[in-house]
C-alpha positions as CSV (number, residue, x, y, z in Angstrom):
1,M,-24.2,42.9,-34.6
2,S,-20.7,42.3,-33.2
3,K,-19.8,39.0,-31.7
4,I,-20.9,38.7,-28.0
5,T,-18.6,37.1,-25.5
6,I,-19.9,36.5,-22.0
7,Y,-18.0,36.2,-18.8
8,Q,-20.3,34.6,-16.2
9,V,-19.4,35.4,-12.6
10,F,-21.0,34.1,-9.5
11,T,-21.2,37.5,-7.8
12,R,-20.9,36.4,-4.2
13,L,-17.8,34.3,-4.9
14,F,-15.9,36.5,-7.4
15,G,-14.3,38.8,-4.8
16,N,-14.0,36.6,-1.8
17,K,-10.4,36.6,-0.7
18,N,-10.7,34.3,2.3
19,S,-8.7,31.1,2.1
20,K,-9.5,29.4,5.4
21,L,-13.2,28.3,5.2
22,K,-15.3,25.8,7.0
23,P,-18.2,23.7,5.5
24,H,-21.6,25.3,6.2
25,G,-19.8,28.5,7.3
26,T,-21.6,31.8,7.5
27,F,-20.6,34.8,5.4
28,I,-18.9,36.2,8.5
29,E,-16.9,33.0,8.9
30,N,-16.1,32.3,5.3
31,G,-16.2,35.7,3.7
32,V,-18.3,36.9,0.7
33,G,-17.6,38.9,-2.4
34,T,-19.4,42.2,-2.9
35,F,-20.3,44.6,-5.8
36,S,-17.3,46.7,-4.8
37,D,-14.9,43.9,-5.7
38,F,-15.6,44.6,-9.3
39,T,-13.1,47.4,-9.5
40,D,-12.1,49.3,-12.6
41,K,-8.9,47.2,-12.7
42,A,-10.9,44.0,-12.5
43,L,-13.3,45.0,-15.2
44,Q,-10.5,46.2,-17.5
45,E,-8.7,42.9,-17.1
46,I,-11.9,41.0,-17.9
47,K,-12.4,43.2,-21.0
48,K,-8.8,42.5,-22.1
49,L,-9.6,38.8,-22.0
50,G,-11.9,39.4,-25.0
51,I,-15.2,39.9,-23.2
52,T,-18.1,42.1,-24.2
53,H,-20.7,41.2,-21.5
54,I,-20.6,40.2,-17.8
55,W,-23.3,38.0,-16.5
56,Y,-23.6,38.8,-12.8
57,T,-25.2,35.7,-11.5
58,G,-27.1,35.7,-8.2
59,V,-27.8,39.5,-7.9
60,I,-31.6,39.5,-7.1
61,E,-32.5,38.8,-3.5
62,H,-33.0,35.1,-2.9
63,A,-33.7,32.8,0.0
64,T,-30.9,32.7,2.6
65,C,-30.5,32.1,6.3
66,I,-29.3,35.6,7.0
67,E,-31.5,38.2,8.7
68,Y,-31.0,41.9,8.8
69,P,-33.6,43.0,11.4
70,E,-32.1,46.5,11.6
71,H,-33.0,46.9,7.9
72,Q,-36.3,45.0,8.1
73,I,-35.0,42.2,5.9
74,K,-36.2,38.8,6.9
75,G,-34.2,35.5,6.6
76,Q,-35.9,32.3,5.5
77,H,-36.6,29.2,7.5
78,P,-33.5,26.9,7.1
79,A,-35.8,24.1,5.8
80,T,-36.5,26.2,2.8
81,V,-32.9,27.2,2.0
82,K,-30.3,25.1,0.2
83,G,-27.0,25.9,1.9
84,R,-26.2,28.8,4.2
85,A,-26.1,31.2,1.3
86,G,-29.0,29.7,-0.6
87,S,-29.9,29.2,-4.2
88,P,-29.9,32.3,-6.5
89,Y,-32.9,30.7,-8.2
90,A,-35.1,30.8,-5.1
91,I,-36.1,34.5,-5.4
92,T,-37.5,36.2,-2.3
93,D,-37.8,39.8,-3.6
94,Y,-37.8,40.5,-7.3
95,Y,-37.3,44.2,-6.5
96,D,-34.2,44.0,-4.4
97,V,-30.6,42.8,-4.5
98,N,-28.9,40.4,-2.0
99,P,-27.9,42.5,1.0
100,Y,-24.7,40.6,1.6
101,L,-23.4,41.8,-1.8
102,A,-23.3,45.4,-0.5
103,T,-20.7,47.0,1.8
104,D,-23.5,49.2,3.2
105,V,-26.8,47.2,3.4
106,E,-28.9,50.4,3.5
107,K,-27.4,51.5,0.2
108,R,-27.4,48.1,-1.5
109,M,-29.4,49.2,-4.6
110,E,-27.2,52.3,-5.1
111,E,-24.2,50.0,-5.0
112,F,-25.7,47.7,-7.6
113,E,-26.5,50.8,-9.8
114,S,-22.9,51.9,-9.3
115,L,-21.7,48.5,-10.5
116,V,-23.8,48.8,-13.6
117,S,-22.4,52.3,-14.3
118,R,-18.9,51.1,-13.6
119,T,-19.3,48.1,-15.9
120,H,-20.5,50.4,-18.7
121,K,-17.7,52.9,-18.1
122,N,-15.2,50.1,-18.7
123,G,-16.8,49.1,-22.0
124,L,-18.8,46.1,-20.9
125,Q,-22.5,45.3,-20.8
126,V,-24.5,43.8,-18.0
127,I,-26.5,40.6,-17.9
128,I,-28.5,39.5,-14.9
129,D,-30.9,36.6,-14.3
130,F,-34.6,36.7,-14.7
131,V,-36.2,33.7,-12.9
132,P,-39.8,33.5,-14.1
133,N,-40.9,29.9,-13.4
134,H,-40.7,29.8,-9.6
135,V,-39.9,31.8,-6.5
136,A,-38.8,30.9,-2.9
137,R,-41.3,29.2,-0.7
138,Q,-41.2,32.3,1.6
139,Y,-41.4,34.9,-1.1
140,G,-42.1,38.4,0.3
141,S,-40.9,41.7,-1.0
142,D,-39.4,44.1,1.6
143,V,-39.3,46.9,-1.1
144,F,-42.8,46.6,-2.6
145,P,-44.9,44.3,-0.3
146,E,-48.0,45.6,-2.1
147,K,-46.7,43.8,-5.3
148,D,-46.3,40.4,-3.6
149,F,-47.6,37.3,-5.3
150,G,-50.7,35.5,-4.0
151,L,-52.3,38.5,-2.2
152,N,-55.6,37.9,-4.0
153,D,-55.3,34.2,-4.5
154,D,-58.1,31.8,-3.6
155,A,-56.0,29.0,-1.9
156,H,-59.0,26.7,-1.8
157,Q,-58.7,26.2,-5.5
158,A,-55.9,24.1,-7.0
159,F,-56.0,26.3,-10.1
160,L,-57.6,29.5,-11.1
161,P,-56.3,31.7,-14.0
162,T,-56.3,34.7,-11.6
163,N,-54.2,32.9,-8.9
164,D,-50.4,33.5,-8.8
165,Y,-49.7,30.1,-7.4
166,Y,-50.8,26.5,-7.7
167,Y,-52.3,24.9,-4.5
168,L,-52.9,21.5,-3.1
169,P,-56.1,22.3,-1.1
170,G,-56.4,20.5,2.2
171,Q,-52.9,19.1,2.1
172,P,-50.0,20.4,4.3
173,L,-46.5,20.4,2.9
174,V,-44.7,17.3,4.2
175,Y,-40.9,18.0,4.5
176,S,-38.4,15.2,5.1
177,D,-35.8,15.8,7.8
178,T,-33.1,15.5,5.2
179,L,-34.2,18.7,3.4
180,G,-33.0,22.2,4.0
181,T,-29.9,23.6,5.8
182,P,-28.9,21.9,9.0
183,L,-28.5,24.6,11.6
184,P,-28.2,22.7,15.0
185,E,-27.7,26.0,16.9
186,D,-31.1,27.1,15.8
187,K,-34.0,25.5,17.6
188,L,-36.8,26.4,15.2
189,E,-40.3,25.1,14.9
190,P,-40.7,22.9,11.8
191,Y,-41.5,24.8,8.6
192,Q,-45.3,24.8,7.9
193,E,-47.1,25.5,4.7
194,F,-50.9,25.0,4.4
195,P,-52.2,24.4,2.0
196,A,-49.1,23.2,0.3
197,K,-48.0,25.0,-2.9
198,V,-46.8,23.1,-6.0
199,T,-43.0,22.8,-6.0
200,G,-41.0,24.7,-8.7
201,N,-40.0,21.7,-10.8
202,N,-43.6,20.8,-11.5
203,Q,-44.1,18.5,-8.6
204,F,-47.8,18.4,-8.1
205,H,-47.8,16.7,-4.7
206,A,-47.1,17.8,-1.1
207,H,-44.0,15.9,-0.3
208,P,-41.0,17.1,-2.4
209,S,-37.7,15.1,-2.2
210,I,-34.1,16.0,-1.9
211,N,-33.9,15.8,-5.7
212,D,-36.6,18.3,-6.2
213,W,-36.5,22.1,-6.2
214,Y,-38.1,21.8,-2.8
215,E,-37.1,25.4,-1.8
216,T,-39.2,26.9,-4.5
217,V,-42.9,27.1,-5.6
218,K,-44.2,27.2,-9.1
219,L,-45.8,30.3,-10.5
220,N,-49.1,30.2,-12.5
221,Y,-49.1,31.7,-16.0
222,G,-52.6,30.4,-16.8
223,V,-51.9,26.7,-17.5
224,D,-54.1,24.2,-15.7
225,Y,-51.8,21.3,-15.2
226,F,-54.4,19.5,-13.2
227,N,-56.7,19.2,-16.3
228,G,-54.6,18.3,-19.3
229,E,-52.6,21.6,-19.4
230,R,-55.5,23.6,-20.6
231,T,-54.6,27.2,-21.1
232,Y,-56.4,30.4,-20.0
233,F,-54.6,33.3,-21.7
234,D,-57.6,35.5,-22.5
235,P,-57.9,37.7,-20.5
236,I,-54.1,37.9,-19.7
237,P,-53.4,36.3,-16.3
238,P,-52.4,38.9,-13.7
239,L,-49.0,37.3,-13.3
240,W,-48.0,38.3,-16.8
241,D,-48.2,42.0,-16.1
242,K,-46.5,41.5,-12.7
243,M,-43.5,40.0,-14.5
244,L,-43.5,42.7,-17.1
245,D,-43.3,45.3,-14.3
246,I,-40.4,43.4,-12.8
247,L,-38.5,43.3,-16.1
248,T,-39.2,47.0,-16.7
249,Y,-37.9,47.8,-13.2
250,W,-34.5,46.2,-13.9
251,A,-34.3,47.5,-17.5
252,S,-34.8,51.0,-16.1
253,K,-31.6,50.4,-14.1
254,K,-29.7,50.1,-17.4
255,V,-29.4,46.3,-17.3
256,D,-28.5,45.3,-20.9
257,A,-29.7,41.7,-21.0
258,F,-31.6,39.0,-19.2
259,R,-30.6,35.4,-19.0
260,C,-34.0,33.8,-18.5
261,D,-33.9,30.8,-16.2
262,M,-35.7,27.6,-17.4
263,A,-37.6,29.6,-20.0
264,E,-39.2,26.6,-21.6
265,M,-41.1,25.9,-18.3
266,V,-43.1,29.2,-18.9
267,P,-45.6,29.4,-21.8
268,L,-44.3,30.6,-25.1
269,E,-47.3,33.0,-25.2
270,F,-46.0,34.9,-22.2
271,W,-42.6,35.6,-24.0
272,N,-44.5,36.6,-27.1
273,Y,-46.4,39.1,-24.9
274,V,-43.7,40.5,-22.8
275,I,-40.5,40.7,-24.9
276,P,-41.9,42.9,-27.6
277,K,-43.3,45.3,-24.9
278,L,-39.8,45.5,-23.3
279,K,-38.1,46.0,-26.6
280,S,-40.4,48.8,-27.6
281,L,-39.1,50.7,-24.5
282,Y,-35.5,49.4,-24.7
283,P,-34.7,48.4,-28.3
284,N,-31.2,47.1,-27.5
285,L,-32.3,44.9,-24.6
286,L,-31.3,41.2,-25.1
287,F,-33.0,38.1,-23.9
288,I,-31.2,34.8,-23.6
289,A,-33.3,31.6,-23.0
290,E,-32.2,28.6,-21.0
291,V,-33.9,26.0,-23.2
292,Y,-33.0,22.4,-23.5
293,N,-35.6,21.0,-25.9
294,P,-34.4,21.4,-29.6
295,Q,-37.9,21.0,-30.7
296,L,-38.7,24.4,-29.2
297,Y,-35.8,26.3,-30.7
298,Q,-37.6,27.6,-33.8
299,S,-40.6,28.8,-31.8
300,F,-38.6,30.5,-29.0
301,I,-36.7,32.5,-31.6
302,H,-39.5,33.3,-34.0
303,D,-42.5,33.4,-31.7
304,G,-41.0,34.0,-28.3
305,H,-38.7,36.8,-29.7
306,F,-35.6,35.6,-27.9
307,D,-32.2,36.8,-29.2
308,Y,-30.2,33.7,-28.1
309,L,-30.7,30.2,-26.8
310,Y,-28.5,27.8,-24.9
311,D,-26.7,25.3,-27.1
312,K,-26.4,22.7,-24.3
313,V,-27.9,19.5,-25.7
314,G,-26.3,20.1,-29.0
315,L,-22.7,21.4,-29.2
316,Y,-21.9,21.3,-25.5
317,D,-22.9,17.7,-25.1
318,A,-21.1,16.7,-28.3
319,L,-17.9,18.5,-27.5
320,R,-17.7,17.1,-24.0
321,Q,-17.9,13.6,-25.4
322,I,-15.3,14.5,-28.1
323,I,-12.9,15.9,-25.6
324,N,-13.0,12.6,-23.7
325,N,-12.7,10.7,-27.0
326,R,-16.1,9.1,-26.4
327,E,-17.5,10.5,-29.7
328,D,-16.0,11.2,-33.1
329,A,-15.3,14.8,-34.1
330,S,-17.7,14.3,-37.0
331,A,-20.5,14.9,-34.5
332,I,-19.8,18.6,-34.8
333,T,-21.1,18.5,-38.4
334,Q,-24.3,16.8,-37.1
335,C,-24.7,19.5,-34.5
336,W,-24.9,22.4,-36.9
337,Q,-26.9,20.5,-39.4
338,H,-29.6,19.7,-36.8
339,L,-30.0,23.3,-36.0
340,N,-31.5,24.1,-39.3
341,N,-29.9,27.5,-39.8
342,L,-30.4,28.7,-36.2
343,D,-26.7,28.7,-35.5
344,Q,-26.4,32.4,-35.1
345,Y,-28.9,32.3,-32.3
346,M,-27.1,29.7,-30.2
347,L,-25.0,30.6,-27.1
348,R,-22.0,28.2,-26.9
349,F,-20.1,27.3,-23.7
350,L,-18.0,24.6,-22.0
351,E,-18.7,25.7,-18.4
352,N,-21.4,27.4,-16.5
353,H,-22.7,27.2,-12.9
354,D,-24.8,24.1,-13.7
355,E,-22.0,22.1,-15.4
356,H,-18.9,20.4,-14.2
357,R,-15.6,22.3,-14.3
358,I,-13.4,21.1,-17.2
359,A,-10.5,20.5,-14.8
360,S,-12.6,18.5,-12.5
361,A,-12.4,14.7,-12.1
362,Q,-16.0,14.6,-13.4
363,F,-15.1,16.1,-16.7
364,C,-11.5,15.5,-18.0
365,Y,-9.0,16.7,-15.3
366,D,-6.9,18.7,-17.7
367,P,-8.1,22.1,-18.7
368,W,-5.9,22.1,-21.8
369,K,-7.9,19.2,-23.3
370,A,-10.7,21.7,-23.9
371,I,-8.8,24.3,-25.9
372,P,-9.7,22.9,-29.3
373,A,-13.3,22.7,-28.2
374,M,-13.2,26.2,-26.9
375,L,-11.9,27.4,-30.3
376,V,-14.7,25.6,-32.0
377,S,-17.3,27.0,-29.5
378,A,-16.0,30.6,-30.1
379,S,-15.7,30.5,-33.8
380,L,-18.1,28.0,-35.4
381,H,-20.7,30.7,-36.1
382,T,-21.6,34.3,-35.3
383,G,-23.6,33.5,-32.1
384,P,-22.3,34.3,-28.6
385,V,-19.8,32.3,-26.6
386,M,-19.5,32.2,-22.8
387,L,-16.9,31.1,-20.2
388,Y,-17.4,30.8,-16.5
389,F,-15.0,32.7,-14.2
390,G,-12.1,30.5,-13.2
391,Q,-12.4,28.4,-16.4
392,E,-9.5,30.4,-17.9
393,V,-7.1,29.4,-15.1
394,G,-8.2,25.8,-14.8
395,E,-10.4,25.9,-11.6
396,P,-11.2,22.2,-10.7
397,A,-13.8,22.8,-8.0
398,K,-12.4,20.3,-5.6
399,G,-13.8,19.4,-2.2
400,E,-17.0,19.8,-0.3
401,S,-18.3,23.2,0.7
402,G,-21.3,22.5,2.8
403,Y,-24.6,21.9,1.0
404,S,-22.7,21.1,-2.2
405,S,-20.8,17.8,-2.3
406,D,-17.5,17.2,-4.0
407,D,-19.3,17.1,-7.4
408,G,-16.9,19.0,-9.7
409,K,-19.0,22.1,-9.7
410,T,-18.4,25.5,-8.0
411,T,-21.0,25.7,-5.3
412,I,-23.9,28.1,-5.8
413,F,-25.4,27.4,-2.4
414,D,-22.6,28.1,0.1
415,F,-20.4,31.0,1.1
416,W,-17.2,29.7,-0.4
417,R,-14.2,30.5,-2.5
418,V,-12.8,29.7,-6.0
419,P,-9.1,29.0,-5.3
420,E,-7.6,29.2,-8.7
421,H,-9.5,32.3,-9.5
422,Q,-8.3,33.8,-6.2
423,K,-4.7,33.3,-7.5
424,W,-5.5,35.5,-10.5
425,M,-7.4,38.0,-8.3
426,N,-4.3,38.2,-6.1
427,Q,-5.9,39.9,-3.1
428,G,-7.7,42.5,-5.3
429,K,-4.8,43.4,-7.5
430,F,-6.3,41.4,-10.5
431,D,-2.8,40.9,-12.0
432,G,-2.5,37.1,-12.0
433,G,0.3,37.4,-9.4
434,G,-0.6,34.1,-7.8
435,L,-0.9,32.0,-11.0
436,D,1.8,29.5,-12.0
437,E,3.3,29.6,-15.5
438,N,1.0,26.9,-16.8
439,Q,-2.1,28.9,-15.7
440,K,-0.7,32.1,-17.2
441,K,-0.3,30.3,-20.5
442,L,-3.8,28.9,-20.3
443,R,-5.3,32.3,-19.6
444,E,-3.3,33.8,-22.5
445,T,-4.6,31.0,-24.8
446,Y,-8.2,31.9,-23.8
447,R,-7.4,35.6,-24.4
448,Q,-6.2,34.8,-27.9
449,I,-9.3,32.7,-28.7
450,L,-11.8,35.3,-27.5
451,N,-10.0,38.3,-29.0
452,L,-9.8,36.4,-32.3
453,A,-13.6,35.9,-32.1
454,I,-14.5,39.5,-31.4
455,N,-11.9,41.2,-33.7
456,E,-12.0,39.1,-36.9
457,P,-15.0,40.0,-39.1
458,A,-14.9,36.5,-40.6
459,I,-15.9,35.1,-37.2
460,S,-18.2,37.9,-35.9
461,Q,-20.0,38.5,-39.2
462,G,-18.9,36.0,-41.7
463,K,-20.3,32.8,-43.2
464,F,-19.4,29.2,-42.3
465,Y,-18.2,26.3,-44.5
466,D,-17.7,22.8,-43.2
467,L,-14.8,21.2,-45.1
468,M,-15.2,17.6,-43.8
469,W,-17.5,16.4,-46.7
470,M,-14.6,16.9,-49.2
471,N,-12.0,15.3,-47.1
472,H,-12.7,11.6,-47.3
473,F,-9.6,10.2,-48.9
474,E,-6.4,8.3,-48.0
475,G,-4.0,10.7,-46.4
476,G,-6.7,13.1,-45.4
477,P,-7.9,14.0,-41.9
478,D,-9.0,11.4,-39.4
479,H,-12.7,12.1,-38.9
480,R,-12.6,10.5,-35.4
481,F,-10.3,13.3,-34.2
482,N,-9.9,16.1,-36.8
483,Y,-12.3,18.8,-37.8
484,A,-11.8,21.6,-40.3
485,Y,-13.9,24.5,-41.5
486,L,-13.8,28.0,-43.0
487,R,-15.1,31.3,-41.8
488,Y,-15.2,34.0,-44.5
489,F,-16.4,37.6,-44.9
490,E,-16.0,39.7,-48.0
491,K,-12.5,38.9,-49.2
492,D,-11.2,37.7,-45.8
493,T,-11.0,33.9,-45.2
494,L,-9.9,32.0,-42.1
495,L,-9.2,28.3,-42.0
496,F,-9.7,26.3,-38.7
497,V,-8.2,22.9,-38.1
498,V,-8.4,21.0,-34.8
499,N,-7.1,17.7,-33.4
500,F,-9.0,16.2,-30.4
501,D,-6.6,13.3,-30.1
502,N,-5.1,13.6,-26.7
503,F,-2.1,11.3,-27.5
504,S,-1.1,11.4,-31.1
505,E,0.2,14.0,-33.6
506,H,-1.8,14.1,-36.9
507,R,-0.3,14.7,-40.3
508,F,-2.6,14.9,-43.3
509,R,-3.6,16.8,-46.4
510,L,-6.6,19.0,-46.3
511,K,-8.5,20.0,-49.4
512,I,-10.6,23.1,-49.9
513,P,-13.2,22.3,-52.6
514,E,-13.6,24.5,-55.6
515,H,-17.2,25.0,-54.6
516,A,-16.0,26.7,-51.4
517,L,-13.5,28.8,-53.3
518,N,-16.2,30.0,-55.7
519,E,-18.4,30.8,-52.7
520,M,-15.6,33.0,-51.4
521,G,-14.9,34.6,-54.8
522,T,-11.3,33.3,-54.7
523,D,-9.1,33.3,-57.8
524,I,-8.7,29.6,-58.6
525,Y,-5.4,30.2,-60.3
526,G,-3.9,32.7,-57.7
527,T,-1.1,32.1,-55.2
528,Y,-2.0,32.6,-51.6
529,G,-0.2,32.7,-48.3
530,L,-1.4,30.8,-45.2
531,I,-0.6,33.1,-42.3
532,P,-0.9,31.5,-38.8
533,L,-3.2,33.4,-36.4
534,F,-3.5,30.7,-33.7
535,G,-1.5,27.7,-32.8
536,Q,2.0,26.5,-33.6
537,A,2.6,26.6,-37.4
538,D,4.8,28.2,-40.0
539,P,3.5,30.4,-42.8
540,Q,2.9,28.6,-46.1
541,E,2.6,29.7,-49.7
542,I,0.5,27.7,-52.0
543,K,-1.4,27.9,-55.3
544,I,-5.1,27.8,-54.9
545,V,-5.5,25.1,-57.5
546,D,-3.3,22.9,-55.4
547,I,-5.5,23.6,-52.3
548,A,-8.5,22.3,-54.2
549,Y,-6.9,19.2,-55.8
550,V,-3.8,18.3,-53.9
551,G,-4.5,19.8,-50.5
552,I,-2.6,21.7,-47.8
553,E,-0.1,19.9,-45.6
554,I,-1.4,20.0,-42.0
555,V,0.6,19.0,-38.9
556,L,-1.3,19.0,-35.6
557,K,0.2,18.2,-32.3
558,P,-1.9,16.2,-29.8
559,N,-4.9,18.1,-28.6
560,S,-4.2,21.2,-30.6
561,A,-5.7,23.7,-33.1
562,L,-4.5,25.9,-35.9
563,V,-6.1,29.0,-37.4
564,Y,-4.8,30.4,-40.7
565,R,-5.6,33.5,-42.7
566,L,-5.8,32.9,-46.4
567,S,-4.1,35.9,-48.0
568,K,-3.4,36.5,-51.7
569,V,0.3,36.9,-52.4
């Protein structure tokens, strides 16, 4: 399989051109991006960046304060919505798309299908979210109301295997005044829910707090959390087939992959049941799991049948610390060793909608500091790499937007804008016309890294060799800041060397052990050229025997990286 490179876009924000916004503003006041903003030009420029897949985040209809009575689309009570726009992970209709993403609400699904077709026409594949663990408190399908959850539930029972929800019998939901979206112009009755349903982040009480997923309720896959997590999977709980129907619905619309939200909060047995059924109908369909517990990685790949898993608590966390010089570069070796040969299944990233922007005060201020880490993320193994729209132009996510505070993250709850991305978008021209020279250079650097990843077989298909074990000697690399490795495929070998030191140039000799040369089938007595593919370096010519026993002279500027091709002269 070719290397997968993912461009995550927050769909409602991508095409918004408005620059004058107000906190808590409506989509009429602040503007909103639509499916139509993803023009052929936009998609072609994203593809040129070195992208193979676009993850359209926030497509499926979710809780929002907007109503469309002329289209029989209900809004939700403000107490159950985070922000004016709402969370994309509080789904209100699994069979519909967000109306505000369409230019013609009545034709919203046709517009989504056109986006899928347009994306494919431009040589890219489509990823959307599947949110299996929880739904909005006021879930109700406008498209297929007969398929709603809870229609046959016995709400007098806290748990039944045949119920779609978990209940707290006899208890009303108790909402604090600080929850939900403040809409002083709306004089609404307090939100009421009786009996209370269990909140989406496994809060088995009736009074969720501001730190809970209070806008959602948890779905019941047949696990009795009230009695020691006993499971009831035979017969198959009704919810399993309802979810299979939902996945089949979207796959039939030619969606290529699902990013499965909080997959580890759903029983592994469900994934073992549903993914093979989907793949029997759509063999090329991909499933990506948001999983944070490394103890589950093996089972989610081999028993859950996922194609890829988040590498958040491993490589992301380590690289973030290394970028800020709070951890040694040697931690990268520990990351791949701890994966126990699962590297090819790991999705690497430095930004997504849940994490701080690199250029934010909460991360490291300077987007250039992450370039060595981005190269490592993209090239360490054959698994996918992802970037979040705006990352490539140094978006810092400054300021408050409404529900979201000034937290260094691009809001997923408000109708807002992404200012540095808007400069690249340039009022829909998608030509980078508003970027300064530093941003253009940064975006070009990302383009070089991603195109290197997808076009070099040594990265997309090859094997990996960590060089650091051989390079413990005086005059060698500094293991606090330097990291070096090989990627090789057939007779093609690439050498990667990075320097995470933000302040100092590093000069050292780097040895490639004879063991590695034998693994690659290299002539130990041959003469080879080192041809630079990335970074500032001059070509070198050296005898392989010297590489093994004397080493290569490496010069790395502060916070920089080099990639060489090893080519026989």
